[in-house]
C-alpha positions in Angstrom: 85.8 34.1 -48.8 84.1 37.3 -50.0 80.5 37.8 -49.1 77.9 39.2 -51.5 76.2 42.4 -50.5 72.6 42.1 -49.6 71.6 44.3 -52.5 73.5 42.2 -55.0 72.0 38.9 -53.6 68.5 40.3 -53.7 68.9 41.5 -57.3 70.2 38.0 -58.3 67.4 36.3 -56.5 64.7 38.5 -58.1 66.3 37.8 -61.5 66.3 34.0 -60.9 62.6 34.2 -59.9 61.7 36.3 -63.0 63.5 33.7 -65.2 61.1 31.0 -63.7 58.2 33.4 -64.1 57.5 33.6 -60.4 56.3 37.0 -59.3 58.2 38.7 -56.5 58.8 42.2 -55.2 60.7 44.0 -52.5 58.4 44.9 -49.6 61.2 46.4 -47.4 64.5 47.7 -48.7 67.1 47.0 -46.1 70.8 48.0 -45.8 72.5 47.7 -49.2 75.6 46.1 -47.8 74.9 44.1 -44.8 71.1 43.9 -44.3 69.6 40.5 -43.5 67.1 39.0 -46.0 63.7 37.6 -45.1 61.6 35.9 -47.8 57.8 35.7 -47.5 56.2 33.0 -49.7 52.6 33.9 -50.4 50.7 30.9 -51.8 47.7 33.2 -52.6 45.2 31.0 -50.6 45.4 33.0 -47.4 48.5 31.1 -46.2 52.1 32.2 -46.2 55.6 31.3 -44.9 58.4 33.5 -43.8 61.9 32.2 -44.3 65.2 33.6 -43.0 68.8 32.6 -43.4 70.4 31.0 -40.4 74.0 30.1 -39.7 74.5 26.5 -38.4 77.3 26.7 -35.8 78.0 23.0 -36.0 78.6 22.8 -39.7 79.4 26.4 -40.6 76.7 26.3 -43.3 74.1 28.9 -44.0 70.6 27.5 -44.4 67.1 28.8 -44.9 64.7 28.1 -42.0 61.1 28.8 -41.4 60.5 31.9 -39.2 56.7 31.7 -39.4 54.1 29.7 -41.2 50.4 29.7 -41.4 47.7 32.3 -41.9 49.0 35.2 -44.0 48.1 37.8 -41.3 50.0 35.9 -38.7 53.1 35.7 -40.9 52.8 39.4 -41.7 52.7 40.1 -37.9 55.9 38.0 -37.4 57.6 39.9 -40.2 56.5 43.3 -38.7 57.9 42.2 -35.4 61.3 41.3 -37.0 61.3 44.7 -38.8 60.6 46.5 -35.6 64.0 45.6 -34.1 65.9 45.3 -37.4 65.6 48.4 -39.6 68.2 47.0 -42.0 66.1 44.0 -42.9 65.1 43.3 -46.5 61.7 41.6 -47.1 61.1 40.0 -50.4 57.6 38.7 -51.1 57.2 35.8 -53.5 53.8 34.9 -54.9 53.4 31.3 -56.1 50.4 29.0 -55.8 52.7 26.0 -56.1 54.9 27.2 -53.2 58.1 27.7 -55.2 60.6 30.0 -53.7 63.8 28.6 -55.2 65.8 29.0 -52.0 66.6 25.3 -52.1 68.5 25.7 -55.4 72.3 25.8 -55.5 73.8 29.3 -55.0 71.0 30.9 -53.1 72.2 30.0 -49.6 75.2 32.3 -50.0 
């Protein structure tokens, strides 16, 4: 199975968010080919959530898990820590008061 490049996946994700009129932008541009992607969901009330893709060894599936959740400054600190040891990391910030990130929709786990 061919894997999508990080750059292609990010572009498709941003397009899907735009289609739903959910503001999002690239905070950190990682490696175009193989960079990991982290999504920060900012609910614009001082709270946030950072999500990262994880590989489930038992099922072989890729799923989105919560890396950090709570006060936005704490989530930003967790993201900064991740970036400190992974310079290839992409960070996408999604801003939505309703908490929509679309990562639970078909096709975005790939």
